[in-house]
mmCIF file of the N, C-alpha and C atoms, coordinates in Angstrom:
data_MODEL
# 
_entry.id   MODEL 
# 
loop_
_atom_site.group_PDB 
_atom_site.id 
_atom_site.type_symbol 
_atom_site.label_atom_id 
_atom_site.label_alt_id 
_atom_site.label_comp_id 
_atom_site.label_asym_id 
_atom_site.label_entity_id 
_atom_site.label_seq_id 
_atom_site.pdbx_PDB_ins_code 
_atom_site.Cartn_x 
_atom_site.Cartn_y 
_atom_site.Cartn_z 
_atom_site.occupancy 
_atom_site.B_iso_or_equiv 
_atom_site.pdbx_formal_charge 
_atom_site.auth_seq_id 
_atom_site.auth_comp_id 
_atom_site.auth_asym_id 
_atom_site.auth_atom_id 
_atom_site.pdbx_PDB_model_num 
ATOM 1   N N  . MET A 1 1  ? -2.009  1.626  -14.234 1.00 0.00 ? 1  MET A N  1 
ATOM 2   C CA . MET A 1 1  ? -3.280  2.300  -14.456 1.00 0.00 ? 1  MET A CA 1 
ATOM 3   C C  . MET A 1 1  ? -3.101  3.806  -14.279 1.00 0.00 ? 1  MET A C  1 
ATOM 4   N N  . SER A 1 2  ? -3.850  4.560  -15.031 1.00 0.00 ? 2  SER A N  1 
ATOM 5   C CA . SER A 1 2  ? -3.849  6.014  -14.881 1.00 0.00 ? 2  SER A CA 1 
ATOM 6   C C  . SER A 1 2  ? -4.405  6.370  -13.513 1.00 0.00 ? 2  SER A C  1 
ATOM 7   N N  . LYS A 1 3  ? -4.133  7.580  -13.080 1.00 0.00 ? 3  LYS A N  1 
ATOM 8   C CA . LYS A 1 3  ? -4.691  8.035  -11.815 1.00 0.00 ? 3  LYS A CA 1 
ATOM 9   C C  . LYS A 1 3  ? -6.197  8.189  -11.900 1.00 0.00 ? 3  LYS A C  1 
ATOM 10  N N  . VAL A 1 4  ? -6.713  8.358  -13.121 1.00 0.00 ? 4  VAL A N  1 
ATOM 11  C CA . VAL A 1 4  ? -8.144  8.560  -13.336 1.00 0.00 ? 4  VAL A CA 1 
ATOM 12  C C  . VAL A 1 4  ? -8.615  7.556  -14.390 1.00 0.00 ? 4  VAL A C  1 
ATOM 13  N N  . LEU A 1 5  ? -9.733  6.902  -14.098 1.00 0.00 ? 5  LEU A N  1 
ATOM 14  C CA . LEU A 1 5  ? -10.348 5.950  -15.023 1.00 0.00 ? 5  LEU A CA 1 
ATOM 15  C C  . LEU A 1 5  ? -11.772 6.413  -15.275 1.00 0.00 ? 5  LEU A C  1 
ATOM 16  N N  . MET A 1 6  ? -12.121 6.574  -16.534 1.00 0.00 ? 6  MET A N  1 
ATOM 17  C CA . MET A 1 6  ? -13.452 7.062  -16.891 1.00 0.00 ? 6  MET A CA 1 
ATOM 18  C C  . MET A 1 6  ? -14.183 6.033  -17.736 1.00 0.00 ? 6  MET A C  1 
ATOM 19  N N  . TYR A 1 7  ? -15.380 5.668  -17.284 1.00 0.00 ? 7  TYR A N  1 
ATOM 20  C CA . TYR A 1 7  ? -16.279 4.827  -18.069 1.00 0.00 ? 7  TYR A CA 1 
ATOM 21  C C  . TYR A 1 7  ? -17.289 5.738  -18.744 1.00 0.00 ? 7  TYR A C  1 
ATOM 22  N N  . GLY A 1 8  ? -17.472 5.562  -20.048 1.00 0.00 ? 8  GLY A N  1 
ATOM 23  C CA . GLY A 1 8  ? -18.411 6.414  -20.769 1.00 0.00 ? 8  GLY A CA 1 
ATOM 24  C C  . GLY A 1 8  ? -18.821 5.802  -22.089 1.00 0.00 ? 8  GLY A C  1 
ATOM 25  N N  . ALA A 1 9  ? -19.493 6.612  -22.906 1.00 0.00 ? 9  ALA A N  1 
ATOM 26  C CA . ALA A 1 9  ? -19.914 6.211  -24.247 1.00 0.00 ? 9  ALA A CA 1 
ATOM 27  C C  . ALA A 1 9  ? -19.874 7.441  -25.141 1.00 0.00 ? 9  ALA A C  1 
ATOM 28  N N  . GLU A 1 10 ? -19.604 7.210  -26.412 1.00 0.00 ? 10 GLU A N  1 
ATOM 29  C CA . GLU A 1 10 ? -19.466 8.324  -27.351 1.00 0.00 ? 10 GLU A CA 1 
ATOM 30  C C  . GLU A 1 10 ? -20.754 9.136  -27.499 1.00 0.00 ? 10 GLU A C  1 
ATOM 31  N N  . TRP A 1 11 ? -21.914 8.506  -27.360 1.00 0.00 ? 11 TRP A N  1 
ATOM 32  C CA . TRP A 1 11 ? -23.193 9.203  -27.531 1.00 0.00 ? 11 TRP A CA 1 
ATOM 33  C C  . TRP A 1 11 ? -23.577 10.042 -26.313 1.00 0.00 ? 11 TRP A C  1 
ATOM 34  N N  . CYS A 1 12 ? -22.842 9.905  -25.229 1.00 0.00 ? 12 CYS A N  1 
ATOM 35  C CA . CYS A 1 12 ? -23.195 10.530 -23.946 1.00 0.00 ? 12 CYS A CA 1 
ATOM 36  C C  . CYS A 1 12 ? -22.637 11.956 -23.860 1.00 0.00 ? 12 CYS A C  1 
ATOM 37  N N  . GLY A 1 13 ? -23.532 12.931 -23.800 1.00 0.00 ? 13 GLY A N  1 
ATOM 38  C CA . GLY A 1 13 ? -23.117 14.330 -23.714 1.00 0.00 ? 13 GLY A CA 1 
ATOM 39  C C  . GLY A 1 13 ? -22.320 14.643 -22.462 1.00 0.00 ? 13 GLY A C  1 
ATOM 40  N N  . ASP A 1 14 ? -22.732 14.094 -21.313 1.00 0.00 ? 14 ASP A N  1 
ATOM 41  C CA . ASP A 1 14 ? -21.990 14.329 -20.074 1.00 0.00 ? 14 ASP A CA 1 
ATOM 42  C C  . ASP A 1 14 ? -20.587 13.726 -20.155 1.00 0.00 ? 14 ASP A C  1 
ATOM 43  N N  . CYS A 1 15 ? -20.472 12.595 -20.841 1.00 0.00 ? 15 CYS A N  1 
ATOM 44  C CA . CYS A 1 15 ? -19.155 11.965 -21.019 1.00 0.00 ? 15 CYS A CA 1 
ATOM 45  C C  . CYS A 1 15 ? -18.248 12.854 -21.864 1.00 0.00 ? 15 CYS A C  1 
ATOM 46  N N  . ARG A 1 16 ? -18.793 13.374 -22.957 1.00 0.00 ? 16 ARG A N  1 
ATOM 47  C CA . ARG A 1 16 ? -18.003 14.266 -23.817 1.00 0.00 ? 16 ARG A CA 1 
ATOM 48  C C  . ARG A 1 16 ? -17.562 15.505 -23.039 1.00 0.00 ? 16 ARG A C  1 
ATOM 49  N N  . ARG A 1 17 ? -18.455 16.055 -22.223 1.00 0.00 ? 17 ARG A N  1 
ATOM 50  C CA . ARG A 1 17 ? -18.116 17.237 -21.428 1.00 0.00 ? 17 ARG A CA 1 
ATOM 51  C C  . ARG A 1 17 ? -17.000 16.917 -20.439 1.00 0.00 ? 17 ARG A C  1 
ATOM 52  N N  . SER A 1 18 ? -17.105 15.786 -19.738 1.00 0.00 ? 18 SER A N  1 
ATOM 53  C CA . SER A 1 18 ? -16.069 15.414 -18.770 1.00 0.00 ? 18 SER A CA 1 
ATOM 54  C C  . SER A 1 18 ? -14.737 15.138 -19.459 1.00 0.00 ? 18 SER A C  1 
ATOM 55  N N  . LYS A 1 19 ? -14.770 14.494 -20.632 1.00 0.00 ? 19 LYS A N  1 
ATOM 56  C CA . LYS A 1 19 ? -13.536 14.266 -21.390 1.00 0.00 ? 19 LYS A CA 1 
ATOM 57  C C  . LYS A 1 19 ? -12.897 15.590 -21.795 1.00 0.00 ? 19 LYS A C  1 
ATOM 58  N N  . ARG A 1 20 ? -13.723 16.539 -22.253 1.00 0.00 ? 20 ARG A N  1 
ATOM 59  C CA . ARG A 1 20 ? -13.197 17.866 -22.622 1.00 0.00 ? 20 ARG A CA 1 
ATOM 60  C C  . ARG A 1 20 ? -12.536 18.529 -21.422 1.00 0.00 ? 20 ARG A C  1 
ATOM 61  N N  . PHE A 1 21 ? -13.180 18.424 -20.254 1.00 0.00 ? 21 PHE A N  1 
ATOM 62  C CA . PHE A 1 21 ? -12.625 19.029 -19.044 1.00 0.00 ? 21 PHE A CA 1 
ATOM 63  C C  . PHE A 1 21 ? -11.272 18.401 -18.714 1.00 0.00 ? 21 PHE A C  1 
ATOM 64  N N  . LEU A 1 22 ? -11.207 17.079 -18.710 1.00 0.00 ? 22 LEU A N  1 
ATOM 65  C CA . LEU A 1 22 ? -9.950  16.398 -18.398 1.00 0.00 ? 22 LEU A CA 1 
ATOM 66  C C  . LEU A 1 22 ? -8.870  16.748 -19.420 1.00 0.00 ? 22 LEU A C  1 
ATOM 67  N N  . ASP A 1 23 ? -9.233  16.721 -20.695 1.00 0.00 ? 23 ASP A N  1 
ATOM 68  C CA . ASP A 1 23 ? -8.267  17.042 -21.753 1.00 0.00 ? 23 ASP A CA 1 
ATOM 69  C C  . ASP A 1 23 ? -7.761  18.475 -21.637 1.00 0.00 ? 23 ASP A C  1 
ATOM 70  N N  . SER A 1 24 ? -8.670  19.414 -21.415 1.00 0.00 ? 24 SER A N  1 
ATOM 71  C CA . SER A 1 24 ? -8.275  20.828 -21.367 1.00 0.00 ? 24 SER A CA 1 
ATOM 72  C C  . SER A 1 24 ? -7.420  21.146 -20.146 1.00 0.00 ? 24 SER A C  1 
ATOM 73  N N  . ASN A 1 25 ? -7.496  20.290 -19.116 1.00 0.00 ? 25 ASN A N  1 
ATOM 74  C CA . ASN A 1 25 ? -6.682  20.478 -17.918 1.00 0.00 ? 25 ASN A CA 1 
ATOM 75  C C  . ASN A 1 25 ? -5.485  19.528 -17.881 1.00 0.00 ? 25 ASN A C  1 
ATOM 76  N N  . ASN A 1 26 ? -5.219  18.878 -19.022 1.00 0.00 ? 26 ASN A N  1 
ATOM 77  C CA . ASN A 1 26 ? -4.063  17.982 -19.146 1.00 0.00 ? 26 ASN A CA 1 
ATOM 78  C C  . ASN A 1 26 ? -4.012  16.896 -18.076 1.00 0.00 ? 26 ASN A C  1 
ATOM 79  N N  . VAL A 1 27 ? -5.193  16.358 -17.748 1.00 0.00 ? 27 VAL A N  1 
ATOM 80  C CA . VAL A 1 27 ? -5.274  15.269 -16.775 1.00 0.00 ? 27 VAL A CA 1 
ATOM 81  C C  . VAL A 1 27 ? -5.151  13.949 -17.536 1.00 0.00 ? 27 VAL A C  1 
ATOM 82  N N  . SER A 1 28 ? -4.203  13.135 -17.127 1.00 0.00 ? 28 SER A N  1 
ATOM 83  C CA . SER A 1 28 ? -4.027  11.817 -17.729 1.00 0.00 ? 28 SER A CA 1 
ATOM 84  C C  . SER A 1 28 ? -5.130  10.896 -17.216 1.00 0.00 ? 28 SER A C  1 
ATOM 85  N N  . TYR A 1 29 ? -5.799  10.222 -18.139 1.00 0.00 ? 29 TYR A N  1 
ATOM 86  C CA . TYR A 1 29 ? -6.862  9.302  -17.727 1.00 0.00 ? 29 TYR A CA 1 
ATOM 87  C C  . TYR A 1 29 ? -6.988  8.180  -18.736 1.00 0.00 ? 29 TYR A C  1 
ATOM 88  N N  . GLU A 1 30 ? -7.539  7.082  -18.260 1.00 0.00 ? 30 GLU A N  1 
ATOM 89  C CA . GLU A 1 30 ? -7.863  5.960  -19.134 1.00 0.00 ? 30 GLU A CA 1 
ATOM 90  C C  . GLU A 1 30 ? -9.356  6.027  -19.411 1.00 0.00 ? 30 GLU A C  1 
ATOM 91  N N  . TYR A 1 31 ? -9.741  5.891  -20.671 1.00 0.00 ? 31 TYR A N  1 
ATOM 92  C CA . TYR A 1 31 ? -11.150 5.937  -21.065 1.00 0.00 ? 31 TYR A CA 1 
ATOM 93  C C  . TYR A 1 31 ? -11.591 4.548  -21.500 1.00 0.00 ? 31 TYR A C  1 
ATOM 94  N N  . VAL A 1 32 ? -12.721 4.091  -20.959 1.00 0.00 ? 32 VAL A N  1 
ATOM 95  C CA . VAL A 1 32 ? -13.275 2.793  -21.324 1.00 0.00 ? 32 VAL A CA 1 
ATOM 96  C C  . VAL A 1 32 ? -14.687 3.014  -21.849 1.00 0.00 ? 32 VAL A C  1 
ATOM 97  N N  . ASP A 1 33 ? -14.922 2.592  -23.082 1.00 0.00 ? 33 ASP A N  1 
ATOM 98  C CA . ASP A 1 33 ? -16.230 2.731  -23.722 1.00 0.00 ? 33 ASP A CA 1 
ATOM 99  C C  . ASP A 1 33 ? -17.115 1.565  -23.296 1.00 0.00 ? 33 ASP A C  1 
ATOM 100 N N  . VAL A 1 34 ? -18.182 1.863  -22.559 1.00 0.00 ? 34 VAL A N  1 
ATOM 101 C CA . VAL A 1 34 ? -19.065 0.808  -22.055 1.00 0.00 ? 34 VAL A CA 1 
ATOM 102 C C  . VAL A 1 34 ? -19.865 0.142  -23.167 1.00 0.00 ? 34 VAL A C  1 
ATOM 103 N N  . GLU A 1 35 ? -19.960 0.795  -24.327 1.00 0.00 ? 35 GLU A N  1 
ATOM 104 C CA . GLU A 1 35 ? -20.652 0.188  -25.465 1.00 0.00 ? 35 GLU A CA 1 
ATOM 105 C C  . GLU A 1 35 ? -19.791 -0.904 -26.100 1.00 0.00 ? 35 GLU A C  1 
ATOM 106 N N  . ALA A 1 36 ? -18.487 -0.776 -26.010 1.00 0.00 ? 36 ALA A N  1 
ATOM 107 C CA . ALA A 1 36 ? -17.565 -1.719 -26.637 1.00 0.00 ? 36 ALA A CA 1 
ATOM 108 C C  . ALA A 1 36 ? -17.085 -2.804 -25.677 1.00 0.00 ? 36 ALA A C  1 
ATOM 109 N N  . ASP A 1 37 ? -17.333 -2.630 -24.383 1.00 0.00 ? 37 ASP A N  1 
ATOM 110 C CA . ASP A 1 37 ? -16.798 -3.542 -23.370 1.00 0.00 ? 37 ASP A CA 1 
ATOM 111 C C  . ASP A 1 37 ? -17.907 -3.922 -22.393 1.00 0.00 ? 37 ASP A C  1 
ATOM 112 N N  . ALA A 1 38 ? -18.458 -5.122 -22.551 1.00 0.00 ? 38 ALA A N  1 
ATOM 113 C CA . ALA A 1 38 ? -19.583 -5.564 -21.717 1.00 0.00 ? 38 ALA A CA 1 
ATOM 114 C C  . ALA A 1 38 ? -19.203 -5.633 -20.243 1.00 0.00 ? 38 ALA A C  1 
ATOM 115 N N  . SER A 1 39 ? -17.974 -6.022 -19.937 1.00 0.00 ? 39 SER A N  1 
ATOM 116 C CA . SER A 1 39 ? -17.574 -6.091 -18.534 1.00 0.00 ? 39 SER A CA 1 
ATOM 117 C C  . SER A 1 39 ? -17.501 -4.694 -17.923 1.00 0.00 ? 39 SER A C  1 
ATOM 118 N N  . ALA A 1 40 ? -17.146 -3.700 -18.719 1.00 0.00 ? 40 ALA A N  1 
ATOM 119 C CA . ALA A 1 40 ? -17.134 -2.314 -18.236 1.00 0.00 ? 40 ALA A CA 1 
ATOM 120 C C  . ALA A 1 40 ? -18.554 -1.845 -17.948 1.00 0.00 ? 40 ALA A C  1 
ATOM 121 N N  . SER A 1 41 ? -19.484 -2.205 -18.813 1.00 0.00 ? 41 SER A N  1 
ATOM 122 C CA . SER A 1 41 ? -20.886 -1.860 -18.592 1.00 0.00 ? 41 SER A CA 1 
ATOM 123 C C  . SER A 1 41 ? -21.385 -2.492 -17.297 1.00 0.00 ? 41 SER A C  1 
ATOM 124 N N  . ASP A 1 42 ? -21.018 -3.753 -17.064 1.00 0.00 ? 42 ASP A N  1 
ATOM 125 C CA . ASP A 1 42 ? -21.404 -4.437 -15.824 1.00 0.00 ? 42 ASP A CA 1 
ATOM 126 C C  . ASP A 1 42 ? -20.804 -3.739 -14.609 1.00 0.00 ? 42 ASP A C  1 
ATOM 127 N N  . LYS A 1 43 ? -19.566 -3.276 -14.719 1.00 0.00 ? 43 LYS A N  1 
ATOM 128 C CA . LYS A 1 43 ? -18.896 -2.579 -13.617 1.00 0.00 ? 43 LYS A CA 1 
ATOM 129 C C  . LYS A 1 43 ? -19.623 -1.275 -13.285 1.00 0.00 ? 43 LYS A C  1 
ATOM 130 N N  . VAL A 1 44 ? -20.041 -0.538 -14.312 1.00 0.00 ? 44 VAL A N  1 
ATOM 131 C CA . VAL A 1 44 ? -20.783 0.709  -14.106 1.00 0.00 ? 44 VAL A CA 1 
ATOM 132 C C  . VAL A 1 44 ? -22.089 0.425  -13.367 1.00 0.00 ? 44 VAL A C  1 
ATOM 133 N N  . ILE A 1 45 ? -22.793 -0.611 -13.779 1.00 0.00 ? 45 ILE A N  1 
ATOM 134 C CA . ILE A 1 45 ? -24.057 -0.983 -13.131 1.00 0.00 ? 45 ILE A CA 1 
ATOM 135 C C  . ILE A 1 45 ? -23.810 -1.366 -11.675 1.00 0.00 ? 45 ILE A C  1 
ATOM 136 N N  . GLU A 1 46 ? -22.737 -2.089 -11.414 1.00 0.00 ? 46 GLU A N  1 
ATOM 137 C CA . GLU A 1 46 ? -22.383 -2.472 -10.044 1.00 0.00 ? 46 GLU A CA 1 
ATOM 138 C C  . GLU A 1 46 ? -22.082 -1.238 -9.195  1.00 0.00 ? 46 GLU A C  1 
ATOM 139 N N  . ILE A 1 47 ? -21.274 -0.336 -9.713  1.00 0.00 ? 47 ILE A N  1 
ATOM 140 C CA . ILE A 1 47 ? -20.897 0.878  -8.976  1.00 0.00 ? 47 ILE A CA 1 
ATOM 141 C C  . ILE A 1 47 ? -22.119 1.723  -8.649  1.00 0.00 ? 47 ILE A C  1 
ATOM 142 N N  . ASN A 1 48 ? -23.062 1.797  -9.590  1.00 0.00 ? 48 ASN A N  1 
ATOM 143 C CA . ASN A 1 48 ? -24.224 2.674  -9.448  1.00 0.00 ? 48 ASN A CA 1 
ATOM 144 C C  . ASN A 1 48 ? -25.457 1.981  -8.883  1.00 0.00 ? 48 ASN A C  1 
ATOM 145 N N  . GLY A 1 49 ? -25.279 0.845  -8.240  1.00 0.00 ? 49 GLY A N  1 
ATOM 146 C CA . GLY A 1 49 ? -26.400 0.187  -7.583  1.00 0.00 ? 49 GLY A CA 1 
ATOM 147 C C  . GLY A 1 49 ? -27.517 -0.222 -8.531  1.00 0.00 ? 49 GLY A C  1 
ATOM 148 N N  . GLY A 1 50 ? -27.144 -0.716 -9.707  1.00 0.00 ? 50 GLY A N  1 
ATOM 149 C CA . GLY A 1 50 ? -28.134 -1.204 -10.658 1.00 0.00 ? 50 GLY A CA 1 
ATOM 150 C C  . GLY A 1 50 ? -28.441 -0.257 -11.800 1.00 0.00 ? 50 GLY A C  1 
ATOM 151 N N  . GLN A 1 51 ? -27.931 0.948  -11.754 1.00 0.00 ? 51 GLN A N  1 
ATOM 152 C CA . GLN A 1 51 ? -28.167 1.935  -12.814 1.00 0.00 ? 51 GLN A CA 1 
ATOM 153 C C  . GLN A 1 51 ? -26.962 2.000  -13.748 1.00 0.00 ? 51 GLN A C  1 
ATOM 154 N N  . ARG A 1 52 ? -27.238 2.250  -15.004 1.00 0.00 ? 52 ARG A N  1 
ATOM 155 C CA . ARG A 1 52 ? -26.146 2.375  -15.989 1.00 0.00 ? 52 ARG A CA 1 
ATOM 156 C C  . ARG A 1 52 ? -25.869 3.853  -16.279 1.00 0.00 ? 52 ARG A C  1 
ATOM 157 N N  . SER A 1 53 ? -25.695 4.627  -15.244 1.00 0.00 ? 53 SER A N  1 
ATOM 158 C CA . SER A 1 53 ? -25.433 6.062  -15.373 1.00 0.00 ? 53 SER A CA 1 
ATOM 159 C C  . SER A 1 53 ? -23.961 6.285  -15.693 1.00 0.00 ? 53 SER A C  1 
ATOM 160 N N  . ILE A 1 54 ? -23.721 7.121  -16.704 1.00 0.00 ? 54 ILE A N  1 
ATOM 161 C CA . ILE A 1 54 ? -22.357 7.462  -17.093 1.00 0.00 ? 54 ILE A CA 1 
ATOM 162 C C  . ILE A 1 54 ? -22.266 8.961  -17.343 1.00 0.00 ? 54 ILE A C  1 
ATOM 163 N N  . PRO A 1 55 ? -21.096 9.545  -17.237 1.00 0.00 ? 55 PRO A N  1 
ATOM 164 C CA . PRO A 1 55 ? -19.831 8.891  -16.967 1.00 0.00 ? 55 PRO A CA 1 
ATOM 165 C C  . PRO A 1 55 ? -19.672 8.508  -15.502 1.00 0.00 ? 55 PRO A C  1 
ATOM 166 N N  . VAL A 1 56 ? -18.872 7.480  -15.279 1.00 0.00 ? 56 VAL A N  1 
ATOM 167 C CA . VAL A 1 56 ? -18.381 7.132  -13.954 1.00 0.00 ? 56 VAL A CA 1 
ATOM 168 C C  . VAL A 1 56 ? -16.884 7.379  -14.012 1.00 0.00 ? 56 VAL A C  1 
ATOM 169 N N  . ILE A 1 57 ? -16.402 8.193  -13.095 1.00 0.00 ? 57 ILE A N  1 
ATOM 170 C CA . ILE A 1 57 ? -14.981 8.532  -13.060 1.00 0.00 ? 57 ILE A CA 1 
ATOM 171 C C  . ILE A 1 57 ? -14.427 8.035  -11.732 1.00 0.00 ? 57 ILE A C  1 
ATOM 172 N N  . ILE A 1 58 ? -13.443 7.139  -11.816 1.00 0.00 ? 58 ILE A N  1 
ATOM 173 C CA . ILE A 1 58 ? -12.847 6.523  -10.631 1.00 0.00 ? 58 ILE A CA 1 
ATOM 174 C C  . ILE A 1 58 ? -11.458 7.115  -10.428 1.00 0.00 ? 58 ILE A C  1 
ATOM 175 N N  . PHE A 1 59 ? -11.157 7.425  -9.167  1.00 0.00 ? 59 PHE A N  1 
ATOM 176 C CA . PHE A 1 59 ? -9.901  8.084  -8.820  1.00 0.00 ? 59 PHE A CA 1 
ATOM 177 C C  . PHE A 1 59 ? -8.973  7.129  -8.086  1.00 0.00 ? 59 PHE A C  1 
ATOM 178 N N  . GLU A 1 60 ? -7.693  7.496  -8.020  1.00 0.00 ? 60 GLU A N  1 
ATOM 179 C CA . GLU A 1 60 ? -6.679  6.626  -7.424  1.00 0.00 ? 60 GLU A CA 1 
ATOM 180 C C  . GLU A 1 60 ? -6.936  6.330  -5.949  1.00 0.00 ? 60 GLU A C  1 
ATOM 181 N N  . ASP A 1 61 ? -7.719  7.162  -5.266  1.00 0.00 ? 61 ASP A N  1 
ATOM 182 C CA . ASP A 1 61 ? -8.015  6.902  -3.856  1.00 0.00 ? 61 ASP A CA 1 
ATOM 183 C C  . ASP A 1 61 ? -9.189  5.938  -3.681  1.00 0.00 ? 61 ASP A C  1 
ATOM 184 N N  . GLY A 1 62 ? -9.721  5.411  -4.800  1.00 0.00 ? 62 GLY A N  1 
ATOM 185 C CA . GLY A 1 62 ? -10.809 4.446  -4.738  1.00 0.00 ? 62 GLY A CA 1 
ATOM 186 C C  . GLY A 1 62 ? -12.195 5.051  -4.777  1.00 0.00 ? 62 GLY A C  1 
ATOM 187 N N  . THR A 1 63 ? -12.285 6.374  -4.716  1.00 0.00 ? 63 THR A N  1 
ATOM 188 C CA . THR A 1 63 ? -13.587 7.031  -4.782  1.00 0.00 ? 63 THR A CA 1 
ATOM 189 C C  . THR A 1 63 ? -13.994 7.204  -6.237  1.00 0.00 ? 63 THR A C  1 
ATOM 190 N N  . HIS A 1 64 ? -15.261 7.537  -6.428  1.00 0.00 ? 64 HIS A N  1 
ATOM 191 C CA . HIS A 1 64 ? -15.750 7.762  -7.791  1.00 0.00 ? 64 HIS A CA 1 
ATOM 192 C C  . HIS A 1 64 ? -16.798 8.866  -7.800  1.00 0.00 ? 64 HIS A C  1 
ATOM 193 N N  . LEU A 1 65 ? -17.003 9.427  -8.974  1.00 0.00 ? 65 LEU A N  1 
ATOM 194 C CA . LEU A 1 65 ? -18.084 10.376 -9.222  1.00 0.00 ? 65 LEU A CA 1 
ATOM 195 C C  . LEU A 1 65 ? -18.887 9.849  -10.402 1.00 0.00 ? 65 LEU A C  1 
ATOM 196 N N  . THR A 1 66 ? -20.208 9.961  -10.301 1.00 0.00 ? 66 THR A N  1 
ATOM 197 C CA . THR A 1 66 ? -21.096 9.583  -11.393 1.00 0.00 ? 66 THR A CA 1 
ATOM 198 C C  . THR A 1 66 ? -21.776 10.835 -11.909 1.00 0.00 ? 66 THR A C  1 
ATOM 199 N N  . GLU A 1 67 ? -21.710 11.036 -13.211 1.00 0.00 ? 67 GLU A N  1 
ATOM 200 C CA . GLU A 1 67 ? -22.288 12.208 -13.876 1.00 0.00 ? 67 GLU A CA 1 
ATOM 201 C C  . GLU A 1 67 ? -21.896 13.515 -13.174 1.00 0.00 ? 67 GLU A C  1 
ATOM 202 N N  . PRO A 1 68 ? -20.599 13.719 -12.912 1.00 0.00 ? 68 PRO A N  1 
ATOM 203 C CA . PRO A 1 68 ? -20.210 14.923 -12.174 1.00 0.00 ? 68 PRO A CA 1 
ATOM 204 C C  . PRO A 1 68 ? -20.299 16.189 -13.025 1.00 0.00 ? 68 PRO A C  1 
ATOM 205 N N  . SER A 1 69 ? -20.574 17.292 -12.358 1.00 0.00 ? 69 SER A N  1 
ATOM 206 C CA . SER A 1 69 ? -20.451 18.594 -13.019 1.00 0.00 ? 69 SER A CA 1 
ATOM 207 C C  . SER A 1 69 ? -18.961 18.888 -13.161 1.00 0.00 ? 69 SER A C  1 
ATOM 208 N N  . ASP A 1 70 ? -18.621 19.844 -14.010 1.00 0.00 ? 70 ASP A N  1 
ATOM 209 C CA . ASP A 1 70 ? -17.216 20.243 -14.125 1.00 0.00 ? 70 ASP A CA 1 
ATOM 210 C C  . ASP A 1 70 ? -16.692 20.746 -12.786 1.00 0.00 ? 70 ASP A C  1 
ATOM 211 N N  . ALA A 1 71 ? -17.534 21.465 -12.040 1.00 0.00 ? 71 ALA A N  1 
ATOM 212 C CA . ALA A 1 71 ? -17.114 22.004 -10.741 1.00 0.00 ? 71 ALA A CA 1 
ATOM 213 C C  . ALA A 1 71 ? -16.802 20.875 -9.759  1.00 0.00 ? 71 ALA A C  1 
ATOM 214 N N  . ALA A 1 72 ? -17.639 19.841 -9.735  1.00 0.00 ? 72 ALA A N  1 
ATOM 215 C CA . ALA A 1 72 ? -17.403 18.705 -8.832  1.00 0.00 ? 72 ALA A CA 1 
ATOM 216 C C  . ALA A 1 72 ? -16.146 17.946 -9.242  1.00 0.00 ? 72 ALA A C  1 
ATOM 217 N N  . LEU A 1 73 ? -15.953 17.784 -10.538 1.00 0.00 ? 73 LEU A N  1 
ATOM 218 C CA . LEU A 1 73 ? -14.766 17.096 -11.038 1.00 0.00 ? 73 LEU A CA 1 
ATOM 219 C C  . LEU A 1 73 ? -13.509 17.894 -10.705 1.00 0.00 ? 73 LEU A C  1 
ATOM 220 N N  . LYS A 1 74 ? -13.568 19.196 -10.890 1.00 0.00 ? 74 LYS A N  1 
ATOM 221 C CA . LYS A 1 74 ? -12.429 20.059 -10.558 1.00 0.00 ? 74 LYS A CA 1 
ATOM 222 C C  . LYS A 1 74 ? -12.100 19.973 -9.076  1.00 0.00 ? 74 LYS A C  1 
ATOM 223 N N  . ALA A 1 75 ? -13.125 20.029 -8.222  1.00 0.00 ? 75 ALA A N  1 
ATOM 224 C CA . ALA A 1 75 ? -12.907 19.980 -6.775  1.00 0.00 ? 75 ALA A CA 1 
ATOM 225 C C  . ALA A 1 75 ? -12.236 18.668 -6.368  1.00 0.00 ? 75 ALA A C  1 
ATOM 226 N N  . LYS A 1 76 ? -12.680 17.563 -6.944  1.00 0.00 ? 76 LYS A N  1 
ATOM 227 C CA . LYS A 1 76 ? -12.096 16.261 -6.603  1.00 0.00 ? 76 LYS A CA 1 
ATOM 228 C C  . LYS A 1 76 ? -10.649 16.185 -7.072  1.00 0.00 ? 76 LYS A C  1 
ATOM 229 N N  . LEU A 1 77 ? -10.373 16.644 -8.270  1.00 0.00 ? 77 LEU A N  1 
ATOM 230 C CA . LEU A 1 77 ? -9.005  16.614 -8.785  1.00 0.00 ? 77 LEU A CA 1 
ATOM 231 C C  . LEU A 1 77 ? -8.084  17.527 -7.983  1.00 0.00 ? 77 LEU A C  1 
ATOM 232 N N  . GLU A 1 78 ? -8.599  18.651 -7.528  1.00 0.00 ? 78 GLU A N  1 
ATOM 233 C CA . GLU A 1 78 ? -7.802  19.540 -6.671  1.00 0.00 ? 78 GLU A CA 1 
ATOM 234 C C  . GLU A 1 78 ? -7.539  18.885 -5.322  1.00 0.00 ? 78 GLU A C  1 
ATOM 235 N N  . GLU A 1 79 ? -8.558  18.216 -4.775  1.00 0.00 ? 79 GLU A N  1 
ATOM 236 C CA . GLU A 1 79 ? -8.399  17.507 -3.498  1.00 0.00 ? 79 GLU A CA 1 
ATOM 237 C C  . GLU A 1 79 ? -7.281  16.462 -3.596  1.00 0.00 ? 79 GLU A C  1 
ATOM 238 N N  . LEU A 1 80 ? -7.203  15.789 -4.735  1.00 0.00 ? 80 LEU A N  1 
ATOM 239 C CA . LEU A 1 80 ? -6.193  14.748 -4.942  1.00 0.00 ? 80 LEU A CA 1 
ATOM 240 C C  . LEU A 1 80 ? -4.862  15.304 -5.455  1.00 0.00 ? 80 LEU A C  1 
ATOM 241 N N  . LYS A 1 81 ? -4.785  16.628 -5.590  1.00 0.00 ? 81 LYS A N  1 
ATOM 242 C CA . LYS A 1 81 ? -3.572  17.307 -6.062  1.00 0.00 ? 81 LYS A CA 1 
ATOM 243 C C  . LYS A 1 81 ? -3.208  16.905 -7.493  1.00 0.00 ? 81 LYS A C  1 
ATOM 244 N N  . VAL A 1 82 ? -4.230  16.570 -8.283  1.00 0.00 ? 82 VAL A N  1 
ATOM 245 C CA . VAL A 1 82 ? -4.019  16.265 -9.694  1.00 0.00 ? 82 VAL A CA 1 
ATOM 246 C C  . VAL A 1 82 ? -4.053  17.553 -10.504 1.00 0.00 ? 82 VAL A C  1 
ATOM 247 N N  . LEU A 1 83 ? -4.830  18.524 -10.039 1.00 0.00 ? 83 LEU A N  1 
ATOM 248 C CA . LEU A 1 83 ? -4.882  19.847 -10.681 1.00 0.00 ? 83 LEU A CA 1 
ATOM 249 C C  . LEU A 1 83 ? -4.098  20.826 -9.845  1.00 0.00 ? 83 LEU A C  1 
# 
């Protein structure tokens, strides 16, 4: 598995922004489209306590961010020494 796993959807603006951030910083990640994978959608709902909020970005330390700003995503990746 990649160090970063992102659940999202193509129609989601926050997902596109987070993907752009990861891509522009050369962060390796696995992307799972919740529209194409029902089990991924269920996982997002489980992580978010019943809400289907995306993107959900899961890190190798087991933590996750839901709908993070670029600044929050950068801070987490720096904390994990990915950036």
